[in-house]
All heavy atoms as a GROMACS GRO file, in nm:
protein
  593
    1MET      N    1  -3.316   0.308  -2.468
    1MET     CA    2  -3.277   0.431  -2.399
    1MET      C    3  -3.143   0.410  -2.344
    1MET      O    4  -3.122   0.314  -2.267
    1MET     CB    5  -3.380   0.465  -2.292
    1MET     CG    6  -3.354   0.585  -2.214
    1MET     SD    7  -3.347   0.745  -2.301
    1MET     CE    8  -3.515   0.750  -2.367
    2ILE      N    9  -3.048   0.501  -2.373
    2ILE     CA   10  -2.918   0.500  -2.315
    2ILE      C   11  -2.916   0.596  -2.202
    2ILE      O   12  -2.948   0.710  -2.211
    2ILE     CB   13  -2.806   0.536  -2.420
    2ILE    CG1   14  -2.810   0.443  -2.539
    2ILE    CG2   15  -2.667   0.543  -2.352
    2ILE    CD1   16  -2.726   0.486  -2.659
    3LEU      N   17  -2.872   0.542  -2.084
    3LEU     CA   18  -2.849   0.626  -1.960
    3LEU      C   19  -2.702   0.625  -1.931
    3LEU      O   20  -2.643   0.513  -1.919
    3LEU     CB   21  -2.928   0.571  -1.848
    3LEU     CG   22  -3.082   0.556  -1.865
    3LEU    CD1   23  -3.141   0.492  -1.744
    3LEU    CD2   24  -3.149   0.687  -1.900
    4THR      N   25  -2.640   0.745  -1.916
    4THR     CA   26  -2.499   0.747  -1.885
    4THR      C   27  -2.460   0.868  -1.795
    4THR      O   28  -2.527   0.974  -1.807
    4THR     CB   29  -2.416   0.749  -2.011
    4THR    OG1   30  -2.277   0.745  -1.980
    4THR    CG2   31  -2.449   0.864  -2.101
    5THR      N   32  -2.361   0.844  -1.714
    5THR     CA   33  -2.308   0.958  -1.635
    5THR      C   34  -2.212   1.044  -1.710
    5THR      O   35  -2.178   1.158  -1.665
    5THR     CB   36  -2.241   0.905  -1.507
    5THR    OG1   37  -2.132   0.814  -1.549
    5THR    CG2   38  -2.338   0.829  -1.418
    6THR      N   39  -2.172   0.998  -1.830
    6THR     CA   40  -2.078   1.077  -1.910
    6THR      C   41  -2.152   1.186  -1.988
    6THR      O   42  -2.270   1.179  -2.004
    6THR     CB   43  -1.999   0.989  -2.007
    6THR    OG1   44  -2.092   0.927  -2.099
    6THR    CG2   45  -1.918   0.881  -1.934
    7GLU      N   46  -2.078   1.285  -2.037
    7GLU     CA   47  -2.143   1.394  -2.111
    7GLU      C   48  -2.158   1.362  -2.262
    7GLU      O   49  -2.223   1.439  -2.333
    7GLU     CB   50  -2.055   1.519  -2.103
    7GLU     CG   51  -2.029   1.569  -1.956
    7GLU     CD   52  -2.162   1.613  -1.888
    7GLU    OE1   53  -2.252   1.662  -1.955
    7GLU    OE2   54  -2.177   1.581  -1.765
    8ASN      N   55  -2.106   1.252  -2.306
    8ASN     CA   56  -2.123   1.210  -2.444
    8ASN      C   57  -2.128   1.053  -2.448
    8ASN      O   58  -2.105   0.992  -2.358
    8ASN     CB   59  -2.019   1.269  -2.534
    8ASN     CG   60  -1.875   1.241  -2.478
    8ASN    OD1   61  -1.848   1.129  -2.437
    8ASN    ND2   62  -1.788   1.337  -2.479
    9ILE      N   63  -2.156   1.000  -2.568
    9ILE     CA   64  -2.169   0.860  -2.584
    9ILE      C   65  -2.066   0.822  -2.694
    9ILE      O   66  -2.070   0.876  -2.810
    9ILE     CB   67  -2.309   0.822  -2.628
    9ILE    CG1   68  -2.404   0.857  -2.508
    9ILE    CG2   69  -2.312   0.673  -2.659
    9ILE    CD1   70  -2.549   0.854  -2.545
   10ALA      N   71  -1.975   0.738  -2.660
   10ALA     CA   72  -1.866   0.702  -2.756
   10ALA      C   73  -1.926   0.649  -2.886
   10ALA      O   74  -2.017   0.563  -2.886
   10ALA     CB   75  -1.784   0.583  -2.693
   11GLY      N   76  -1.876   0.704  -2.993
   11GLY     CA   77  -1.924   0.657  -3.126
   11GLY      C   78  -2.050   0.718  -3.178
   11GLY      O   79  -2.100   0.686  -3.285
   12ARG      N   80  -2.114   0.800  -3.092
   12ARG     CA   81  -2.245   0.863  -3.129
   12ARG      C   82  -2.230   1.015  -3.116
   12ARG      O   83  -2.159   1.061  -3.030
   12ARG     CB   84  -2.354   0.820  -3.040
   12ARG     CG   85  -2.377   0.669  -3.039
   12ARG     CD   86  -2.428   0.607  -3.158
   12ARG     NE   87  -2.558   0.649  -3.203
   12ARG     CZ   88  -2.673   0.600  -3.164
   12ARG    NH1   89  -2.676   0.495  -3.085
   12ARG    NH2   90  -2.789   0.648  -3.212
   13SER      N   91  -2.300   1.093  -3.195
   13SER     CA   92  -2.304   1.236  -3.175
   13SER      C   93  -2.440   1.283  -3.136
   13SER      O   94  -2.548   1.221  -3.174
   13SER     CB   95  -2.256   1.307  -3.303
   13SER     OG   96  -2.341   1.275  -3.412
   14ILE      N   97  -2.448   1.391  -3.060
   14ILE     CA   98  -2.573   1.443  -3.004
   14ILE      C   99  -2.623   1.547  -3.113
   14ILE      O  100  -2.549   1.636  -3.145
   14ILE     CB  101  -2.551   1.509  -2.871
   14ILE    CG1  102  -2.516   1.400  -2.769
   14ILE    CG2  103  -2.677   1.587  -2.825
   14ILE    CD1  104  -2.476   1.451  -2.632
   15SER      N  105  -2.746   1.524  -3.158
   15SER     CA  106  -2.797   1.623  -3.257
   15SER      C  107  -2.885   1.725  -3.194
   15SER      O  108  -2.901   1.834  -3.250
   15SER     CB  109  -2.875   1.543  -3.365
   15SER     OG  110  -2.989   1.478  -3.306
   16ALA      N  111  -2.944   1.703  -3.078
   16ALA     CA  112  -3.025   1.798  -3.004
   16ALA      C  113  -3.030   1.778  -2.862
   16ALA      O  114  -3.034   1.656  -2.813
   16ALA     CB  115  -3.169   1.796  -3.069
   17TYR      N  116  -3.024   1.888  -2.787
   17TYR     CA  117  -3.050   1.879  -2.642
   17TYR      C  118  -3.194   1.911  -2.613
   17TYR      O  119  -3.241   2.017  -2.652
   17TYR     CB  120  -2.952   1.974  -2.573
   17TYR     CG  121  -2.810   1.936  -2.583
   17TYR    CD1  122  -2.730   1.978  -2.689
   17TYR    CD2  123  -2.750   1.860  -2.478
   17TYR    CE1  124  -2.594   1.937  -2.699
   17TYR    CE2  125  -2.613   1.825  -2.491
   17TYR     CZ  126  -2.545   1.861  -2.598
   17TYR     OH  127  -2.407   1.825  -2.611
   18LEU      N  128  -3.265   1.823  -2.544
   18LEU     CA  129  -3.408   1.834  -2.528
   18LEU      C  130  -3.440   1.893  -2.392
   18LEU      O  131  -3.562   1.927  -2.373
   18LEU     CB  132  -3.473   1.701  -2.552
   18LEU     CG  133  -3.442   1.635  -2.683
   18LEU    CD1  134  -3.505   1.501  -2.689
   18LEU    CD2  135  -3.487   1.719  -2.800
   19GLY      N  136  -3.357   1.896  -2.297
   19GLY     CA  137  -3.378   1.959  -2.168
   19GLY      C  138  -3.343   1.863  -2.056
   19GLY      O  139  -3.315   1.749  -2.068
   20LEU      N  140  -3.354   1.919  -1.933
   20LEU     CA  141  -3.330   1.849  -1.812
   20LEU      C  142  -3.448   1.747  -1.778
   20LEU      O  143  -3.562   1.785  -1.798
   20LEU     CB  144  -3.310   1.940  -1.696
   20LEU     CG  145  -3.180   2.028  -1.696
   20LEU    CD1  146  -3.182   2.122  -1.579
   20LEU    CD2  147  -3.057   1.942  -1.694
   21VAL      N  148  -3.411   1.632  -1.731
   21VAL     CA  149  -3.510   1.539  -1.681
   21VAL      C  150  -3.465   1.490  -1.543
   21VAL      O  151  -3.343   1.491  -1.515
   21VAL     CB  152  -3.524   1.420  -1.777
   21VAL    CG1  153  -3.593   1.456  -1.907
   21VAL    CG2  154  -3.393   1.350  -1.809
   22SER      N  155  -3.561   1.456  -1.461
   22SER     CA  156  -3.530   1.414  -1.325
   22SER      C  157  -3.635   1.309  -1.285
   22SER      O  158  -3.737   1.303  -1.341
   22SER     CB  159  -3.536   1.531  -1.228
   22SER     OG  160  -3.663   1.591  -1.225
   23ALA      N  161  -3.595   1.232  -1.188
   23ALA     CA  162  -3.683   1.130  -1.130
   23ALA      C  163  -3.640   1.111  -0.989
   23ALA      O  164  -3.523   1.124  -0.957
   23ALA     CB  165  -3.676   1.003  -1.214
   24ALA      N  166  -3.739   1.071  -0.903
   24ALA     CA  167  -3.706   1.041  -0.764
   24ALA      C  168  -3.800   0.937  -0.706
   24ALA      O  169  -3.909   0.918  -0.759
   24ALA     CB  170  -3.722   1.166  -0.678
   25THR      N  171  -3.746   0.856  -0.617
   25THR     CA  172  -3.835   0.757  -0.550
   25THR      C  173  -3.812   0.785  -0.394
   25THR      O  174  -3.709   0.834  -0.354
   25THR     CB  175  -3.792   0.612  -0.573
   25THR    OG1  176  -3.651   0.594  -0.534
   25THR    CG2  177  -3.816   0.578  -0.717
   26ILE      N  178  -3.922   0.767  -0.322
   26ILE     CA  179  -3.914   0.789  -0.175
   26ILE      C  180  -3.970   0.664  -0.113
   26ILE      O  181  -4.089   0.622  -0.144
   26ILE     CB  182  -3.997   0.909  -0.137
   26ILE    CG1  183  -3.945   1.029  -0.208
   26ILE    CG2  184  -4.001   0.932   0.013
   26ILE    CD1  185  -4.039   1.158  -0.198
   27ALA      N  186  -3.888   0.599  -0.033
   27ALA     CA  187  -3.933   0.478   0.034
   27ALA      C  188  -3.852   0.449   0.160
   27ALA      O  189  -3.741   0.492   0.169
   27ALA     CB  190  -3.924   0.361  -0.061
   28ALA      N  191  -3.913   0.378   0.245
   28ALA     CA  192  -3.846   0.319   0.366
   28ALA      C  193  -3.775   0.195   0.328
   28ALA      O  194  -3.832   0.109   0.266
   28ALA     CB  195  -3.938   0.308   0.480
   29LEU      N  196  -3.653   0.185   0.355
   29LEU     CA  197  -3.573   0.058   0.328
   29LEU      C  198  -3.592  -0.040   0.447
   29LEU      O  199  -3.589   0.002   0.560
   29LEU     CB  200  -3.428   0.090   0.305
   29LEU     CG  201  -3.394   0.177   0.187
   29LEU    CD1  202  -3.249   0.207   0.182
   29LEU    CD2  203  -3.446   0.112   0.056
   30PRO      N  204  -3.605  -0.168   0.413
   30PRO     CA  205  -3.612  -0.266   0.520
   30PRO      C  206  -3.485  -0.280   0.598
   30PRO      O  207  -3.382  -0.238   0.551
   30PRO     CB  208  -3.646  -0.397   0.441
   30PRO     CG  209  -3.597  -0.373   0.300
   30PRO     CD  210  -3.602  -0.224   0.278
   31GLY      N  211  -3.496  -0.338   0.712
   31GLY     CA  212  -3.380  -0.354   0.800
   31GLY      C  213  -3.287  -0.466   0.757
   31GLY      O  214  -3.323  -0.553   0.673
   32GLY      N  215  -3.166  -0.475   0.808
   32GLY     CA  216  -3.069  -0.572   0.776
   32GLY      C  217  -2.995  -0.536   0.648
   32GLY      O  218  -3.056  -0.488   0.546
   33SER      N  219  -2.866  -0.564   0.643
   33SER     CA  220  -2.783  -0.523   0.531
   33SER      C  221  -2.819  -0.588   0.399
   33SER      O  222  -2.826  -0.520   0.294
   33SER     CB  223  -2.635  -0.547   0.556
   33SER     OG  224  -2.604  -0.683   0.580
   34LYS      N  225  -2.856  -0.716   0.400
   34LYS     CA  226  -2.889  -0.786   0.280
   34LYS      C  227  -3.023  -0.726   0.219
   34LYS      O  228  -3.033  -0.701   0.105
   34LYS     CB  229  -2.902  -0.938   0.297
   34LYS     CG  230  -2.933  -1.015   0.170
   34LYS     CD  231  -2.929  -1.163   0.195
   34LYS     CE  232  -2.957  -1.230   0.066
   34LYS     NZ  233  -2.949  -1.376   0.080
   35MET      N  234  -3.119  -0.711   0.314
   35MET     CA  235  -3.245  -0.653   0.270
   35MET      C  236  -3.229  -0.509   0.223
   35MET      O  237  -3.297  -0.462   0.128
   35MET     CB  238  -3.352  -0.662   0.379
   35MET     CG  239  -3.392  -0.809   0.400
   35MET     SD  240  -3.533  -0.834   0.510
   35MET     CE  241  -3.664  -0.763   0.401
   36MET      N  242  -3.145  -0.431   0.291
   36MET     CA  243  -3.119  -0.292   0.251
   36MET      C  244  -3.061  -0.290   0.105
   36MET      O  245  -3.099  -0.204   0.024
   36MET     CB  246  -3.030  -0.217   0.349
   36MET     CG  247  -3.099  -0.171   0.471
   36MET     SD  248  -2.998  -0.067   0.570
   36MET     CE  249  -2.986   0.079   0.471
   37MET      N  250  -2.967  -0.377   0.080
   37MET     CA  251  -2.900  -0.383  -0.052
   37MET      C  252  -3.007  -0.419  -0.157
   37MET      O  253  -3.012  -0.358  -0.267
   37MET     CB  254  -2.787  -0.478  -0.055
   37MET     CG  255  -2.664  -0.434   0.020
   37MET     SD  256  -2.605  -0.276  -0.034
   37MET     CE  257  -2.547  -0.314  -0.200
   38GLN      N  258  -3.089  -0.512  -0.130
   38GLN     CA  259  -3.200  -0.548  -0.223
   38GLN      C  260  -3.295  -0.429  -0.249
   38GLN      O  261  -3.333  -0.407  -0.359
   38GLN     CB  262  -3.279  -0.668  -0.176
   38GLN     CG  263  -3.198  -0.799  -0.184
   38GLN     CD  264  -3.265  -0.914  -0.113
   38GLN    OE1  265  -3.363  -0.903  -0.041
   38GLN    NE2  266  -3.216  -1.036  -0.143
   39GLY      N  267  -3.332  -0.362  -0.138
   39GLY     CA  268  -3.416  -0.244  -0.150
   39GLY      C  269  -3.359  -0.136  -0.229
   39GLY      O  270  -3.422  -0.066  -0.314
   40MET      N  271  -3.226  -0.106  -0.205
   40MET     CA  272  -3.161  -0.001  -0.283
   40MET      C  273  -3.146  -0.034  -0.425
   40MET      O  274  -3.164   0.052  -0.512
   40MET     CB  275  -3.020   0.018  -0.218
   40MET     CG  276  -3.018   0.094  -0.089
   40MET     SD  277  -2.860   0.126  -0.023
   40MET     CE  278  -2.805   0.251  -0.136
   41LYS      N  279  -3.123  -0.160  -0.459
   41LYS     CA  280  -3.111  -0.202  -0.601
   41LYS      C  281  -3.249  -0.181  -0.668
   41LYS      O  282  -3.256  -0.132  -0.777
   41LYS     CB  283  -3.071  -0.351  -0.612
   41LYS     CG  284  -3.060  -0.396  -0.751
   41LYS     CD  285  -3.011  -0.540  -0.765
   41LYS     CE  286  -3.005  -0.578  -0.907
   41LYS     NZ  287  -2.979  -0.715  -0.933
   42LYS      N  288  -3.359  -0.223  -0.598
   42LYS     CA  289  -3.491  -0.214  -0.658
   42LYS      C  290  -3.525  -0.068  -0.676
   42LYS      O  291  -3.576  -0.023  -0.784
   42LYS     CB  292  -3.593  -0.275  -0.562
   42LYS     CG  293  -3.731  -0.267  -0.619
   42LYS     CD  294  -3.834  -0.335  -0.527
   42LYS     CE  295  -3.974  -0.316  -0.583
   42LYS     NZ  296  -4.080  -0.335  -0.482
   43GLN      N  297  -3.492   0.020  -0.576
   43GLN     CA  298  -3.516   0.166  -0.596
   43GLN      C  299  -3.436   0.226  -0.718
   43GLN      O  300  -3.486   0.310  -0.782
   43GLN     CB  301  -3.487   0.244  -0.468
   43GLN     CG  302  -3.604   0.233  -0.369
   43GLN     CD  303  -3.577   0.336  -0.258
   43GLN    OE1  304  -3.488   0.316  -0.177
   43GLN    NE2  305  -3.654   0.431  -0.250
   44THR      N  306  -3.312   0.188  -0.725
   44THR     CA  307  -3.226   0.234  -0.836
   44THR      C  308  -3.288   0.194  -0.967
   44THR      O  309  -3.292   0.280  -1.062
   44THR     CB  310  -3.083   0.184  -0.826
   44THR    OG1  311  -3.032   0.225  -0.694
   44THR    CG2  312  -2.998   0.230  -0.931
   45GLU      N  313  -3.339   0.073  -0.981
   45GLU     CA  314  -3.402   0.027  -1.104
   45GLU      C  315  -3.523   0.111  -1.131
   45GLU      O  316  -3.549   0.149  -1.239
   45GLU     CB  317  -3.431  -0.118  -1.095
   45GLU     CG  318  -3.308  -0.205  -1.099
   45GLU     CD  319  -3.334  -0.349  -1.068
   45GLU    OE1  320  -3.444  -0.384  -1.027
   45GLU    OE2  321  -3.237  -0.429  -1.072
   46GLU      N  322  -3.607   0.134  -1.027
   46GLU     CA  323  -3.729   0.206  -1.042
   46GLU      C  324  -3.705   0.354  -1.086
   46GLU      O  325  -3.772   0.404  -1.173
   46GLU     CB  326  -3.810   0.207  -0.914
   46GLU     CG  327  -3.873   0.071  -0.876
   46GLU     CD  328  -3.942   0.067  -0.738
   46GLU    OE1  329  -3.945   0.171  -0.675
   46GLU    OE2  330  -3.990  -0.041  -0.707
   47VAL      N  331  -3.611   0.421  -1.025
   47VAL     CA  332  -3.587   0.558  -1.053
   47VAL      C  333  -3.526   0.569  -1.192
   47VAL      O  334  -3.552   0.666  -1.268
   47VAL     CB  335  -3.504   0.627  -0.946
   47VAL    CG1  336  -3.358   0.592  -0.953
   47VAL    CG2  337  -3.515   0.778  -0.946
   48SER      N  338  -3.447   0.473  -1.239
   48SER     CA  339  -3.391   0.470  -1.370
   48SER      C  340  -3.501   0.460  -1.473
   48SER      O  341  -3.500   0.522  -1.579
   48SER     CB  342  -3.289   0.350  -1.391
   48SER     OG  343  -3.179   0.380  -1.306
   49ALA      N  344  -3.603   0.376  -1.442
   49ALA     CA  345  -3.716   0.356  -1.539
   49ALA      C  346  -3.796   0.482  -1.544
   49ALA      O  347  -3.846   0.518  -1.653
   49ALA     CB  348  -3.805   0.238  -1.490
   50LEU      N  349  -3.818   0.556  -1.432
   50LEU     CA  350  -3.888   0.680  -1.431
   50LEU      C  351  -3.818   0.782  -1.514
   50LEU      O  352  -3.874   0.851  -1.594
   50LEU     CB  353  -3.909   0.731  -1.289
   50LEU     CG  354  -4.003   0.653  -1.196
   50LEU    CD1  355  -3.989   0.702  -1.054
   50LEU    CD2  356  -4.145   0.664  -1.254
   51LEU      N  357  -3.682   0.788  -1.503
   51LEU     CA  358  -3.603   0.880  -1.580
   51LEU      C  359  -3.610   0.856  -1.723
   51LEU      O  360  -3.626   0.946  -1.809
   51LEU     CB  361  -3.457   0.881  -1.534
   51LEU     CG  362  -3.364   0.989  -1.588
   51LEU    CD1  363  -3.399   1.123  -1.518
   51LEU    CD2  364  -3.219   0.958  -1.571
   52SER      N  365  -3.604   0.721  -1.766
   52SER     CA  366  -3.615   0.685  -1.906
   52SER      C  367  -3.755   0.725  -1.962
   52SER      O  368  -3.757   0.776  -2.072
   52SER     CB  369  -3.599   0.532  -1.919
   52SER     OG  370  -3.471   0.494  -1.893
   53ALA      N  371  -3.860   0.701  -1.886
   53ALA     CA  372  -3.994   0.740  -1.930
   53ALA      C  373  -4.010   0.888  -1.952
   53ALA      O  374  -4.066   0.932  -2.055
   53ALA     CB  375  -4.095   0.689  -1.828
   54GLU      N  376  -3.952   0.966  -1.860
   54GLU     CA  377  -3.964   1.109  -1.880
   54GLU      C  378  -3.882   1.160  -2.002
   54GLU      O  379  -3.931   1.240  -2.088
   54GLU     CB  380  -3.910   1.187  -1.759
   54GLU     CG  381  -3.924   1.337  -1.771
   54GLU     CD  382  -3.885   1.410  -1.652
   54GLU    OE1  383  -3.856   1.360  -1.545
   54GLU    OE2  384  -3.872   1.542  -1.662
   55ALA      N  385  -3.762   1.098  -2.028
   55ALA     CA  386  -3.684   1.132  -2.143
   55ALA      C  387  -3.758   1.092  -2.275
   55ALA      O  388  -3.757   1.161  -2.371
   55ALA     CB  389  -3.546   1.069  -2.133
   56GLU      N  390  -3.809   0.972  -2.272
   56GLU     CA  391  -3.886   0.920  -2.391
   56GLU      C  392  -4.003   1.010  -2.422
   56GLU      O  393  -4.035   1.031  -2.539
   56GLU     CB  394  -3.936   0.776  -2.365
   56GLU     CG  395  -3.824   0.676  -2.370
   56GLU     CD  396  -3.864   0.533  -2.330
   56GLU    OE1  397  -3.985   0.514  -2.306
   56GLU    OE2  398  -3.779   0.447  -2.333
   57SER      N  399  -4.068   1.071  -2.320
   57SER     CA  400  -4.183   1.153  -2.347
   57SER      C  401  -4.139   1.283  -2.422
   57SER      O  402  -4.220   1.348  -2.482
   57SER     CB  403  -4.251   1.187  -2.220
   57SER     OG  404  -4.182   1.286  -2.140
   58LEU      N  405  -4.011   1.317  -2.422
   58LEU     CA  406  -3.953   1.428  -2.492
   58LEU      C  407  -3.898   1.390  -2.625
   58LEU      O  408  -3.850   1.474  -2.702
   58LEU     CB  409  -3.840   1.496  -2.408
   58LEU     CG  410  -3.880   1.554  -2.272
   58LEU    CD1  411  -3.754   1.607  -2.200
   58LEU    CD2  412  -3.982   1.663  -2.292
   59GLY      N  413  -3.898   1.257  -2.661
   59GLY     CA  414  -3.848   1.208  -2.782
   59GLY      C  415  -3.698   1.183  -2.780
   59GLY      O  416  -3.635   1.176  -2.880
   60ALA      N  417  -3.646   1.164  -2.659
   60ALA     CA  418  -3.500   1.144  -2.646
   60ALA      C  419  -3.457   1.002  -2.679
   60ALA      O  420  -3.540   0.906  -2.664
   60ALA     CB  421  -3.459   1.176  -2.502
   61ASP      N  422  -3.338   0.993  -2.719
   61ASP     CA  423  -3.276   0.863  -2.741
   61ASP      C  424  -3.183   0.824  -2.625
   61ASP      O  425  -3.145   0.700  -2.604
   61ASP     CB  426  -3.185   0.855  -2.863
   61ASP     CG  427  -3.263   0.891  -2.984
   61ASP    OD1  428  -3.367   0.834  -3.010
   61ASP    OD2  429  -3.215   0.976  -3.067
   62ALA      N  430  -3.145   0.921  -2.546
   62ALA     CA  431  -3.048   0.902  -2.434
   62ALA      C  432  -3.061   1.009  -2.329
   62ALA      O  433  -3.120   1.118  -2.356
   62ALA     CB  434  -2.905   0.894  -2.487
   63VAL      N  435  -3.003   0.979  -2.214
   63VAL     CA  436  -2.992   1.080  -2.110
   63VAL      C  437  -2.845   1.080  -2.074
   63VAL      O  438  -2.782   0.979  -2.039
   63VAL     CB  439  -3.078   1.048  -1.985
   63VAL    CG1  440  -3.059   1.160  -1.875
   63VAL    CG2  441  -3.224   1.040  -2.025
   64VAL      N  442  -2.781   1.195  -2.082
   64VAL     CA  443  -2.632   1.211  -2.054
   64VAL      C  444  -2.614   1.296  -1.930
   64VAL      O  445  -2.700   1.364  -1.886
   64VAL     CB  446  -2.563   1.273  -2.168
   64VAL    CG1  447  -2.574   1.180  -2.296
   64VAL    CG2  448  -2.608   1.412  -2.203
   65GLY      N  449  -2.496   1.278  -1.874
   65GLY     CA  450  -2.459   1.363  -1.757
   65GLY      C  451  -2.543   1.339  -1.637
   65GLY      O  452  -2.565   1.428  -1.554
   66ILE      N  453  -2.584   1.211  -1.618
   66ILE     CA  454  -2.669   1.180  -1.506
   66ILE      C  455  -2.596   1.194  -1.371
   66ILE      O  456  -2.483   1.146  -1.355
   66ILE     CB  457  -2.723   1.036  -1.519
   66ILE    CG1  458  -2.814   1.023  -1.636
   66ILE    CG2  459  -2.798   0.991  -1.389
   66ILE    CD1  460  -2.866   0.881  -1.664
   67LYS      N  461  -2.662   1.262  -1.280
   67LYS     CA  462  -2.616   1.279  -1.143
   67LYS      C  463  -2.707   1.194  -1.054
   67LYS      O  464  -2.826   1.197  -1.070
   67LYS     CB  465  -2.617   1.423  -1.102
   67LYS     CG  466  -2.544   1.518  -1.183
   67LYS     CD  467  -2.398   1.488  -1.198
   67LYS     CE  468  -2.323   1.587  -1.281
   67LYS     NZ  469  -2.242   1.531  -1.385
   68TYR      N  470  -2.650   1.126  -0.960
   68TYR     CA  471  -2.725   1.038  -0.873
   68TYR      C  472  -2.709   1.075  -0.730
   68TYR      O  473  -2.594   1.110  -0.685
   68TYR     CB  474  -2.673   0.889  -0.893
   68TYR     CG  475  -2.732   0.799  -0.793
   68TYR    CD1  476  -2.860   0.737  -0.807
   68TYR    CD2  477  -2.655   0.754  -0.680
   68TYR    CE1  478  -2.908   0.646  -0.721
   68TYR    CE2  479  -2.708   0.665  -0.588
   68TYR     CZ  480  -2.832   0.614  -0.612
   68TYR     OH  481  -2.883   0.519  -0.516
   69ALA      N  482  -2.812   1.074  -0.652
   69ALA     CA  483  -2.799   1.103  -0.506
   69ALA      C  484  -2.893   1.008  -0.432
   69ALA      O  485  -3.006   0.983  -0.474
   69ALA     CB  486  -2.837   1.246  -0.478
   70ALA      N  487  -2.843   0.955  -0.327
   70ALA     CA  488  -2.920   0.871  -0.232
   70ALA      C  489  -2.926   0.946  -0.106
   70ALA      O  490  -2.823   0.964  -0.036
   70ALA     CB  491  -2.857   0.731  -0.214
   71LEU      N  492  -3.038   0.996  -0.067
   71LEU     CA  493  -3.053   1.075   0.055
   71LEU      C  494  -3.152   0.998   0.147
   71LEU      O  495  -3.270   1.004   0.122
   71LEU     CB  496  -3.113   1.214   0.022
   71LEU     CG  497  -3.039   1.290  -0.088
   71LEU    CD1  498  -3.121   1.407  -0.133
   71LEU    CD2  499  -2.904   1.335  -0.044
   72GLY      N  500  -3.092   0.931   0.246
   72GLY     CA  501  -3.181   0.844   0.326
   72GLY      C  502  -3.237   0.738   0.244
   72GLY      O  503  -3.161   0.663   0.169
   73GLY      N  504  -3.369   0.721   0.244
   73GLY     CA  505  -3.429   0.624   0.162
   73GLY      C  506  -3.472   0.673   0.020
   73GLY      O  507  -3.538   0.606  -0.053
   74ASN      N  508  -3.432   0.797  -0.008
   74ASN     CA  509  -3.470   0.860  -0.132
   74ASN      C  510  -3.363   0.848  -0.234
   74ASN      O  511  -3.241   0.856  -0.207
   74ASN     CB  512  -3.493   1.008  -0.109
   74ASN     CG  513  -3.592   1.031  -0.004
   74ASN    OD1  514  -3.680   0.956   0.023
   74ASN    ND2  515  -3.578   1.146   0.068
   75HIS      N  516  -3.399   0.823  -0.357
   75HIS     CA  517  -3.312   0.815  -0.472
   75HIS      C  518  -3.351   0.915  -0.573
   75HIS      O  519  -3.463   0.923  -0.616
   75HIS     CB  520  -3.317   0.672  -0.535
   75HIS     CG  521  -3.256   0.568  -0.448
   75HIS    ND1  522  -3.144   0.502  -0.480
   75HIS    CD2  523  -3.292   0.523  -0.333
   75HIS    CE1  524  -3.113   0.418  -0.381
   75HIS    NE2  525  -3.198   0.422  -0.292
   76VAL      N  526  -3.250   1.000  -0.618
   76VAL     CA  527  -3.278   1.109  -0.718
   76VAL      C  528  -3.183   1.093  -0.826
   76VAL      O  529  -3.060   1.080  -0.808
   76VAL     CB  530  -3.263   1.245  -0.645
   76VAL    CG1  531  -3.290   1.358  -0.741
   76VAL    CG2  532  -3.351   1.257  -0.523
   77LEU      N  533  -3.234   1.108  -0.949
   77LEU     CA  534  -3.150   1.119  -1.071
   77LEU      C  535  -3.184   1.245  -1.150
   77LEU      O  536  -3.301   1.283  -1.159
   77LEU     CB  537  -3.177   0.997  -1.162
   77LEU     CG  538  -3.134   0.858  -1.120
   77LEU    CD1  539  -3.175   0.751  -1.222
   77LEU    CD2  540  -2.989   0.849  -1.090
   78LEU      N  541  -3.082   1.307  -1.206
   78LEU     CA  542  -3.098   1.428  -1.285
   78LEU      C  543  -3.001   1.414  -1.400
   78LEU      O  544  -2.886   1.381  -1.385
   78LEU     CB  545  -3.067   1.554  -1.201
   78LEU     CG  546  -3.062   1.684  -1.274
   78LEU    CD1  547  -3.202   1.722  -1.317
   78LEU    CD2  548  -3.005   1.794  -1.182
   79GLY      N  549  -3.052   1.442  -1.523
   79GLY     CA  550  -2.967   1.440  -1.634
   79GLY      C  551  -3.026   1.523  -1.752
   79GLY      O  552  -3.122   1.594  -1.736
   80THR      N  553  -2.955   1.520  -1.871
   80THR     CA  554  -3.002   1.592  -1.984
   80THR      C  555  -3.047   1.494  -2.094
   80THR      O  556  -2.974   1.402  -2.141
   80THR     CB  557  -2.882   1.670  -2.042
   80THR    OG1  558  -2.829   1.761  -1.941
   80THR    CG2  559  -2.928   1.758  -2.166
   81ALA      N  560  -3.171   1.512  -2.134
   81ALA     CA  561  -3.233   1.425  -2.236
   81ALA      C  562  -3.176   1.478  -2.375
   81ALA      O  563  -3.172   1.597  -2.398
   81ALA     CB  564  -3.381   1.437  -2.236
   82VAL      N  565  -3.132   1.386  -2.461
   82VAL     CA  566  -3.076   1.419  -2.585
   82VAL      C  567  -3.130   1.335  -2.702
   82VAL      O  568  -3.169   1.219  -2.678
   82VAL     CB  569  -2.923   1.416  -2.585
   82VAL    CG1  570  -2.858   1.511  -2.487
   82VAL    CG2  571  -2.869   1.276  -2.562
   83LYS      N  572  -3.121   1.388  -2.822
   83LYS     CA  573  -3.151   1.314  -2.942
   83LYS      C  574  -3.012   1.285  -3.009
   83LYS      O  575  -2.934   1.370  -3.022
   83LYS     CB  576  -3.235   1.399  -3.036
   83LYS     CG  577  -3.299   1.326  -3.152
   83LYS     CD  578  -3.419   1.252  -3.098
   83LYS     CE  579  -3.492   1.186  -3.216
   83LYS     NZ  580  -3.570   1.075  -3.177
   84LEU      N  581  -2.998   1.158  -3.052
   84LEU     CA  582  -2.874   1.117  -3.109
   84LEU      C  583  -2.885   1.127  -3.264
   84LEU      O  584  -2.993   1.106  -3.318
   84LEU     CB  585  -2.838   0.977  -3.071
   84LEU     CG  586  -2.813   0.960  -2.916
   84LEU    CD1  587  -2.786   0.812  -2.888
   84LEU    CD2  588  -2.696   1.047  -2.869
   85ALA      N  589  -2.772   1.156  -3.329
   85ALA     CA  590  -2.769   1.167  -3.477
   85ALA      C  591  -2.769   1.026  -3.532
   85ALA      O  592  -2.736   0.933  -3.471
   85ALA     CB  593  -2.645   1.243  -3.521
   0.00000   0.00000   0.00000
């Protein structure tokens, strides 16, 4: 599964747009800057896996145009699931 913030993928063409996909995680982050960074990294990995799973359920090869937001302890991803040629 290719996840990208760009609207296209270099060297590949999009054959079908399958729809919007989104994923979110909600968690309290631990205190201290090192622990916060580890918590944010873990949440980013988790939300990316959730987005990939939703896109795969639609038969997608990639998600393009991903938008990312971190709101407090919440991480949200939104993108467009696509089929590649």
